[in-house]
C-alpha positions in Angstrom: -81.8 7.8 -92.9 -78.7 7.6 -90.7 -76.9 4.3 -89.9 -74.7 3.8 -86.8 -73.3 1.1 -84.5 -74.4 0.5 -80.9 -71.6 -1.1 -78.8 -72.1 -3.7 -76.1 -69.8 -5.3 -73.5 -69.7 -8.8 -72.0 -73.0 -8.7 -70.2 -74.8 -6.8 -72.9 -74.3 -3.5 -71.2 -73.6 -0.4 -73.2 -69.9 0.1 -74.1 -68.0 3.1 -75.3 -67.1 3.4 -79.0 -66.8 6.0 -81.8 -69.9 8.0 -82.5 -69.8 7.4 -86.3 -72.8 8.0 -88.6 -73.1 6.6 -92.1 -75.3 7.4 -95.1 -75.9 3.8 -96.0 -75.9 0.3 -94.5 -73.0 -0.6 -96.9 -70.8 2.2 -95.6 -71.5 1.2 -92.0 -70.7 -2.4 -92.7 -67.5 -1.5 -94.5 -66.4 0.6 -91.6 -67.1 -2.1 -89.0 -65.1 -4.5 -91.2 -62.1 -2.3 -90.7 -62.7 -1.3 -87.0 -63.9 -4.5 -85.3 -60.5 -5.6 -84.0 -59.8 -2.3 -82.4 -63.2 -2.3 -80.8 -62.8 -5.8 -79.5 -59.4 -4.8 -78.0 -61.2 -2.1 -76.0 -63.8 -4.6 -74.5 -66.6 -4.3 -77.1 -68.0 -7.9 -77.5 -70.9 -7.2 -79.8 -72.4 -4.5 -81.9 -75.9 -3.6 -83.2 -76.4 -1.9 -86.6 -79.0 0.8 -86.1 -81.0 2.8 -88.7 -82.3 5.8 -86.9 -83.9 4.0 -83.8 -84.5 0.6 -85.4 -82.0 -2.2 -84.9 -81.3 -4.0 -88.2 -79.2 -6.8 -86.7 -76.7 -7.6 -83.9 -73.4 -9.5 -84.3 -70.6 -10.7 -82.0 -67.0 -9.5 -82.2 -65.8 -12.5 -80.3 -63.9 -15.2 -82.1 -65.9 -18.4 -82.9 -65.4 -21.2 -80.4 -63.3 -24.1 -81.7 
């Protein structure tokens, strides 16, 4: 099973990002924990964690509203 991230922009459209593949969910989550600021700086507003073709979950990279 391969884990990867799908990148999305402001309106949910597909956005460019690194084509990384991970052997476990934990490895993928560790990587996004280190890379999310860089991704957000390039216009990625949300990501989806994907196992093969199944979306495990989505999360926003935008700061929480105050």
